[in-house]
C-alpha positions in Angstrom: 11.2 139.5 37.8 14.3 137.5 38.8 15.3 137.8 42.5 19.0 137.0 43.3 19.7 135.6 46.8 22.6 137.8 47.9 23.3 135.5 50.9 25.1 133.1 48.6 27.8 135.6 47.6 29.9 135.5 50.9 29.9 131.6 50.7 31.1 131.7 47.1 33.8 134.3 47.9 35.0 132.1 50.9 35.3 129.0 48.7 37.2 130.9 46.1 39.7 132.3 48.7 40.2 128.8 50.2 40.9 127.4 46.8 43.5 130.0 46.0 45.2 129.5 49.4 45.4 125.8 48.9 46.9 126.3 45.4 49.5 128.8 46.9 50.5 126.4 49.7 50.8 123.6 47.2 53.1 125.6 45.0 55.2 126.6 48.1 55.5 122.9 49.0 56.7 122.1 45.5 59.2 124.9 45.7 60.4 123.6 49.1 60.8 120.0 47.8 63.2 121.4 45.2 65.2 123.3 47.8 68.5 121.7 48.9 68.2 121.8 52.7 71.8 120.7 53.1 73.0 123.7 51.1 70.7 126.0 53.1 72.2 124.7 56.3 75.7 125.2 55.0 74.8 128.7 54.1 73.4 129.3 57.6 76.6 128.0 59.2 78.6 130.2 56.9 76.6 133.2 58.2 77.1 132.0 61.8 80.9 131.5 61.5 81.2 135.0 60.0 79.1 136.3 63.0 76.3 137.5 60.7 73.9 136.3 63.3 70.7 137.9 61.9 71.2 136.1 58.5 72.1 132.9 60.3 68.9 133.2 62.4 66.7 133.6 59.3 68.3 130.6 57.6 68.1 128.3 60.6 64.5 129.4 61.3 63.6 128.6 57.6 64.9 125.0 58.0 63.1 124.5 61.3 59.7 125.6 60.1 59.9 124.1 56.6 61.7 120.8 57.3 60.9 120.1 61.0 61.5 116.4 60.7 64.5 116.6 58.4 68.1 115.6 58.9 69.2 119.1 59.7 66.3 120.1 62.0 68.2 119.6 65.3 71.4 121.2 63.9 69.3 124.2 62.8 67.5 124.3 66.2 70.8 124.2 68.2 72.5 126.9 66.1 69.5 129.1 66.1 69.8 129.1 69.9 73.5 129.7 69.6 72.9 132.9 67.5 70.8 134.3 70.4 73.5 133.3 72.9 76.2 134.9 70.9 74.2 138.2 70.8 73.7 138.1 74.6 69.9 137.5 74.2 69.9 134.8 76.9 66.2 134.5 77.5 65.6 133.9 73.8 68.5 131.4 73.8 67.0 129.5 76.8 63.7 129.2 75.0 65.4 127.7 71.9 67.6 125.3 73.8 64.6 124.2 75.7 62.7 123.6 72.5 65.5 121.2 71.4 65.7 119.4 74.7 61.9 118.8 74.9 61.2 118.0 71.2 64.3 116.4 70.0 65.2 114.1 72.9 67.4 111.8 70.7 69.5 114.6 69.3 73.2 114.5 69.9 72.9 118.2 70.8 70.8 117.6 73.9 73.7 117.6 76.4 75.3 120.7 74.9 71.9 122.5 74.7 71.4 121.7 78.4 74.8 123.1 79.2 74.3 126.3 77.2 70.9 126.8 78.8 72.6 126.6 82.2 75.3 129.0 81.0 72.6 131.4 79.9 71.1 131.4 83.4 74.6 132.1 84.8 75.0 135.0 82.4 71.6 136.4 83.6 72.7 136.2 87.2 73.0 139.9 88.4 75.4 141.6 90.7 75.3 140.2 94.2 73.7 143.5 95.4 70.6 142.8 93.3 67.9 140.1 93.5 69.3 136.7 94.0 66.5 134.7 92.3 68.3 134.2 89.0 71.5 133.3 90.7 69.7 130.6 92.7 68.0 129.4 89.5 71.3 129.2 87.8 72.7 127.2 90.7 69.8 124.7 90.5 70.4 124.1 86.8 74.2 123.6 87.5 73.5 121.0 90.1 71.0 119.3 87.7 73.6 119.3 84.9 76.3 117.8 87.1 73.9 115.1 88.3 72.6 114.2 84.9 75.9 114.4 83.0 78.6 113.4 85.6 81.1 112.5 82.8 80.4 115.6 80.7 83.2 117.5 78.9 81.7 120.6 80.5 82.1 119.3 84.1 85.1 121.5 85.0 83.3 124.5 83.7 80.2 123.5 85.6 82.1 123.2 88.9 83.7 126.6 88.3 80.3 128.1 87.7 78.9 126.5 90.8 81.8 128.1 92.8 81.1 131.5 91.1 77.3 131.4 91.9 77.9 130.2 95.5 80.5 133.0 96.1 78.0 135.5 94.8 75.2 134.3 97.2 77.7 134.2 100.1 78.8 137.8 99.2 75.2 139.0 99.5 75.0 137.5 103.1 78.4 138.9 104.1 77.6 142.4 103.0 74.2 142.2 104.8 76.1 141.3 108.0 78.5 144.2 107.5 75.6 146.6 107.0 74.1 145.6 110.3 77.5 145.9 112.0 77.6 149.5 110.7 74.2 150.1 112.2 75.4 148.5 115.4 72.6 145.9 115.2 74.9 143.1 116.2 72.3 140.3 116.7 71.0 140.9 113.1 74.5 140.9 111.8 75.2 137.6 113.5 72.1 136.1 111.8 73.5 136.8 108.4 77.0 135.7 109.3 75.6 132.5 110.7 73.6 131.9 107.5 76.8 132.2 105.5 78.8 130.0 107.9 76.1 127.2 107.7 75.3 127.3 104.0 78.6 128.4 102.3 81.4 126.9 104.3 83.1 125.9 101.1 83.5 129.5 99.8 86.4 131.9 100.3 84.1 134.2 102.3 83.6 131.7 105.1 86.6 133.0 107.2 85.4 136.6 106.7 81.9 135.7 108.1 83.4 134.0 111.1 85.6 137.0 111.7 82.6 139.3 111.4 80.7 137.1 114.0 83.7 137.2 116.3 83.7 141.0 116.1 80.0 141.1 117.1 80.7 138.7 120.0 83.3 141.2 121.2 80.9 144.1 120.7 78.3 142.2 122.8 81.0 141.4 125.4 80.6 137.6 124.9 84.3 137.2 125.5 84.5 133.4 125.8 82.6 132.8 122.6 84.7 135.4 120.8 88.0 133.8 122.1 86.9 130.3 121.0 85.9 131.6 117.5 89.1 133.6 117.0 91.2 130.6 118.1 89.4 128.4 115.6 90.0 130.9 112.8 93.7 131.3 113.7 94.2 127.5 113.6 92.3 126.5 110.5 90.6 129.4 108.6 92.7 132.5 108.1 94.1 131.7 104.7 91.4 133.6 102.8 91.5 136.7 105.0 92.8 139.9 103.5 95.7 141.8 105.2 93.1 144.3 106.6 91.0 141.4 108.0 94.1 139.8 109.5 95.0 143.1 111.2 91.4 143.4 112.6 91.7 139.8 113.8 94.9 140.7 115.7 93.2 143.7 117.4 90.1 141.6 118.4 92.4 138.9 119.8 94.3 141.5 121.9 91.0 142.9 123.2 89.7 139.4 124.1 93.0 138.5 125.9 92.9 141.8 127.9 89.3 141.2 129.0 89.7 137.5 129.9 93.1 137.5 131.5 93.0 136.5 135.2 92.8 139.5 137.5 95.7 140.1 139.9 94.7 139.8 143.6 
């Protein structure tokens, strides 16, 4: 009676499967070698320029994974990120720009990738009334970009974006101060106005914060401090005040003058 050892069957099956897999991979590699990567890249760019971003994404991804060390690898990597940026998928775009920056340090696309990554964070920055974390992150990347690439062709855009992000953060502080004014919690309002005055003196909201603080000084009957601050605004800082704010400044000034004028004996 012949007894078969069934334990050998799984091993034989595994060997056969590995052999078939290796043969398949080999045939795929031969097919890839015959593929004209340059033409594939041109096709991807054609999709990209026609705003067929899904097809462009597929084509650039094919090049990246099948010819990672090739002449078109960094081009494909950059434009893969660009397809995500164009579709407003900024987190995905950031990931792909980062991949180029970290893995292809000698690429001519590194500076542009850094800039587009920074722009992506700016686009993700929410309304000033929401959380400020992403706005602060965008600002950090903007400062890094300006420091690393002081002669960049994107420098003017970077400076404009820095102003935009700083104005947004200043606006959050200003509105917090106004809210506490509405609640008549003047000391708390002054805290927020002071934060804006100290951190964002270069913004257009600087004068509004100083005016808000002056109003709180009046409400707290700190007449001398209010007068000093109003005089300072009048001399050097009222250019960015709205007509409504200028009218309020005039009323506050009149009240301070009335309260501090010498009494008649």
